Backbone as a printed PyTorch tensor [residue, N CA C, xyz], in Angstrom:
tensor([[[ 66.7700,  94.4760,  40.0340],
         [ 66.7270,  95.1300,  41.3150],
         [ 66.1060,  96.0700,  41.3750]],

        [[ 65.6990,  96.3340,  43.1660],
         [ 64.5540,  97.1270,  43.4430],
         [ 64.8810,  98.4660,  43.3540]],

        [[ 63.8260,  99.1250,  43.4050],
         [ 63.7630, 100.6680,  43.5150],
         [ 63.7480, 101.8340,  44.6070]],

        [[ 63.3280, 100.4180,  45.8890],
         [ 62.7270, 100.4470,  47.2590],
         [ 63.8410, 101.6660,  48.1160]],

        [[ 65.1130, 101.6710,  47.3070],
         [ 65.8510, 102.6420,  48.0100],
         [ 65.7530, 104.1020,  47.3320]],

        [[ 65.2640, 104.3440,  46.4220],
         [ 65.0310, 105.6080,  45.9280],
         [ 63.7830, 106.2490,  46.5160]],

        [[ 64.1330, 107.3050,  46.8130],
         [ 62.9030, 108.0570,  47.6290],
         [ 61.6780, 108.8280,  46.6210]],

        [[ 61.0190, 108.8450,  47.3050],
         [ 59.8740, 108.8910,  46.3530],
         [ 59.5690, 110.1810,  45.7130]],

        [[ 58.9890, 110.3370,  44.6440],
         [ 59.3380, 111.3480,  43.4330],
         [ 57.7010, 112.6790,  44.3700]],

        [[ 58.5030, 113.7720,  45.2180],
         [ 57.3680, 114.6660,  46.0420],
         [ 56.4760, 115.3190,  44.4990]],

        [[ 55.6380, 116.2730,  44.9310],
         [ 54.0260, 116.8390,  44.7270],
         [ 54.5300, 118.4520,  44.1820]],

        [[ 54.5570, 118.9020,  42.6690],
         [ 54.8500, 120.4260,  43.2070],
         [ 53.4640, 121.0110,  42.9530]],

        [[ 53.7970, 122.6180,  43.6320],
         [ 52.3100, 123.7850,  42.8120],
         [ 52.6910, 124.0180,  41.4830]],

        [[ 51.6100, 125.0660,  41.1070],
         [ 51.5690, 125.2010,  39.8820],
         [ 52.3780, 126.6820,  39.9470]],

        [[ 52.8400, 127.3630,  41.1500],
         [ 53.8990, 128.2560,  41.2370],
         [ 55.3140, 127.5630,  40.3930]],

        [[ 55.6530, 127.1560,  40.8660],
         [ 56.8510, 125.8920,  40.9790],
         [ 57.3420, 125.2210,  39.9860]],

        [[ 56.4460, 124.9400,  39.0180],
         [ 56.0830, 124.6460,  37.6760],
         [ 56.3840, 126.1360,  36.8730]],

        [[ 55.2060, 127.1690,  36.9330],
         [ 55.8940, 128.1830,  36.0850],
         [ 57.2810, 128.2780,  35.9730]],

        [[ 58.3880, 128.4890,  37.0710],
         [ 58.8530, 129.0050,  37.4420],
         [ 59.6720, 128.3080,  36.2520]],

        [[ 59.5390, 126.8540,  36.4460],
         [ 60.6110, 125.4420,  35.9930],
         [ 60.3680, 125.6480,  35.2860]],

        [[ 59.5930, 126.3420,  34.0990],
         [ 59.6600, 126.4960,  32.1820],
         [ 60.0240, 127.5550,  32.0870]],

        [[ 59.4540, 128.8240,  33.1450],
         [ 59.9760, 130.8250,  32.9670],
         [ 59.1060, 130.8090,  31.8240]],

        [[ 58.1550, 130.6830,  33.1390],
         [ 56.3010, 130.6600,  32.4220],
         [ 55.5470, 131.8720,  33.0030]],

        [[ 54.8940, 132.1460,  32.7990],
         [ 53.4860, 133.0070,  33.7410],
         [ 52.5920, 132.4410,  33.7780]],

        [[ 52.1320, 131.9700,  35.1450],
         [ 51.0530, 131.2820,  35.8580],
         [ 50.1480, 131.3230,  35.3460]],

        [[ 50.0510, 132.5280,  34.4760],
         [ 48.5120, 132.4870,  34.0910],
         [ 48.6640, 131.6630,  32.8290]],

        [[ 50.3330, 131.6170,  32.1700],
         [ 49.9670, 130.6710,  31.0380],
         [ 50.3480, 129.2970,  31.3970]],

        [[ 50.5030, 128.6290,  31.9730],
         [ 50.4320, 127.4770,  32.7560],
         [ 49.5500, 127.1140,  32.8810]],

        [[ 48.2710, 128.4120,  33.1170],
         [ 46.7080, 127.7310,  33.7490],
         [ 46.2880, 127.5610,  32.4480]],

        [[ 46.4180, 128.5390,  31.0970],
         [ 46.1540, 127.8100,  29.8940],
         [ 46.5890, 126.7330,  29.7070]],

        [[ 47.7430, 126.3010,  29.7230],
         [ 48.2670, 125.4670,  28.9660],
         [ 47.3430, 124.0780,  29.8580]],

        [[ 46.7590, 124.2190,  31.0270],
         [ 46.1380, 122.6210,  31.5290],
         [ 45.0410, 123.1540,  31.1560]],

        [[ 43.7510, 124.0050,  31.4000],
         [ 42.8390, 124.1850,  30.6280],
         [ 42.6990, 123.9070,  29.1720]],

        [[ 43.4970, 123.8210,  28.5130],
         [ 43.9280, 123.9300,  27.1980],
         [ 44.2900, 121.9100,  27.4220]],

        [[ 44.2340, 121.2730,  27.9910],
         [ 44.6190, 120.0160,  28.5270],
         [ 46.0560, 120.0040,  27.5570]],

        [[ 47.0730, 120.8620,  27.4320],
         [ 48.4220, 120.3610,  26.8340],
         [ 49.0080, 120.0700,  28.2440]],

        [[ 49.4390, 120.5410,  29.2970],
         [ 49.9490, 120.3150,  30.8110],
         [ 49.5390, 119.1270,  31.3660]],

        [[ 50.7360, 118.1400,  30.9650],
         [ 50.0260, 117.2450,  32.5390],
         [ 49.9100, 117.8000,  34.0330]],

        [[ 49.1070, 117.8990,  34.4740],
         [ 48.2720, 118.3070,  35.7480],
         [ 47.5240, 117.3260,  36.4720]],

        [[ 47.5100, 117.7980,  38.2190],
         [ 46.6640, 117.0160,  38.8660],
         [ 45.4670, 118.0210,  39.3170]],

        [[ 44.8060, 117.6950,  39.9250],
         [ 43.6350, 118.3060,  41.0400],
         [ 43.8490, 117.8870,  42.1100]],

        [[ 43.7580, 118.6810,  43.1790],
         [ 43.8910, 118.6570,  44.4550],
         [ 42.5560, 119.2580,  44.7170]],

        [[ 41.8340, 119.4260,  45.1810],
         [ 40.5710, 120.6470,  45.0030],
         [ 40.6780, 122.0580,  44.5480]],

        [[ 41.0030, 122.7600,  44.4530],
         [ 41.2130, 124.3070,  43.3420],
         [ 43.0510, 124.3210,  43.6390]],

        [[ 43.7910, 123.7640,  44.0010],
         [ 44.8030, 124.1850,  43.1360],
         [ 45.3410, 122.9130,  41.9480]],

        [[ 46.3270, 123.0860,  41.4400],
         [ 46.6520, 121.9290,  40.3600],
         [ 48.5090, 121.1830,  41.5360]],

        [[ 48.4860, 120.3960,  40.8640],
         [ 50.1240, 119.3490,  41.6720],
         [ 50.6790, 118.2740,  40.4060]],

        [[ 51.2510, 118.6280,  40.2450],
         [ 52.4020, 118.4920,  39.4880],
         [ 53.5770, 117.6250,  40.2780]],

        [[ 54.2800, 116.5750,  38.9210],
         [ 55.5280, 115.2530,  38.8720],
         [ 56.2050, 115.6880,  37.7660]],

        [[ 57.2170, 116.9080,  38.0910],
         [ 58.3470, 117.1740,  37.3820],
         [ 59.0160, 116.0640,  36.3640]],

        [[ 59.1100, 115.0470,  37.3480],
         [ 59.4750, 113.7220,  35.5800],
         [ 58.0520, 114.1250,  34.8870]],

        [[ 56.9980, 113.9970,  35.0080],
         [ 55.5530, 114.6410,  33.7350],
         [ 56.1650, 115.6160,  33.7680]],

        [[ 56.7730, 116.4590,  33.8260],
         [ 56.6800, 117.6920,  32.5690],
         [ 58.4750, 117.5940,  31.8150]],

        [[ 59.2760, 116.0220,  33.0250],
         [ 60.1160, 116.6470,  31.7030],
         [ 59.9010, 115.9310,  30.6450]],

        [[ 59.0850, 114.5930,  31.1210],
         [ 59.0610, 113.8540,  29.8460],
         [ 58.2290, 114.5210,  28.3920]],

        [[ 56.6420, 115.3910,  29.4410],
         [ 56.3250, 116.0100,  27.8270],
         [ 56.6230, 117.1510,  27.4100]],

        [[ 58.2540, 117.2530,  27.5140],
         [ 59.1440, 118.0200,  27.3830],
         [ 59.1980, 117.2540,  25.9600]],

        [[ 60.6020, 116.1820,  26.6990],
         [ 60.7940, 115.3300,  25.4840],
         [ 59.9180, 114.9430,  24.9260]],

        [[ 59.2690, 114.7460,  24.6340],
         [ 58.5140, 114.4240,  23.8330],
         [ 58.2190, 115.5370,  22.5280]],

        [[ 58.3530, 116.6440,  23.1670],
         [ 58.5010, 117.5500,  22.3580],
         [ 56.5180, 118.6630,  22.4230]],

        [[ 55.6970, 118.2480,  23.2630],
         [ 54.9630, 118.9180,  23.4410],
         [ 55.3000, 120.2740,  23.0960]],

        [[ 56.1180, 120.3370,  23.8730],
         [ 56.1930, 121.6810,  24.2830],
         [ 56.1830, 123.1230,  23.0330]],

        [[ 57.3480, 121.8470,  21.4470],
         [ 57.3820, 123.0270,  20.3910],
         [ 55.9410, 122.8440,  19.5130]],

        [[ 54.8150, 121.6750,  20.2660],
         [ 53.4830, 121.7210,  19.5500],
         [ 52.8340, 122.6870,  19.5960]],

        [[ 53.1130, 123.8790,  20.7330],
         [ 52.0210, 125.0230,  21.6070],
         [ 52.3060, 125.5850,  20.2290]],

        [[ 50.5990, 126.4360,  19.4460],
         [ 50.3470, 127.2390,  18.9740],
         [ 51.3470, 128.2160,  19.4910]],

        [[ 52.3710, 129.4520,  18.9300],
         [ 52.9490, 130.5170,  18.6590],
         [ 54.1000, 130.5710,  19.4000]],

        [[ 54.5710, 129.4390,  19.9700],
         [ 55.1620, 129.0620,  21.2240],
         [ 56.5370, 129.1860,  20.1190]],

        [[ 57.0160, 130.5820,  19.9940],
         [ 58.4660, 130.2690,  19.3580],
         [ 60.0590, 130.9060,  19.8400]]])
């Protein structure tokens, strides 16, 4: 069956991801800079797909973050 009837997933910004993960914007920026969080650059802004953030969490990458208790 085709997924053509499903709406396209939109992009969210850094503030949305910080709120979604209950983190500060600085922590999200640091994780992006360290290559620990999937993100895309659009000019000077970061963009994210919530599905990729969810997959990242399911894969246990959140638990691999040093100092995360």
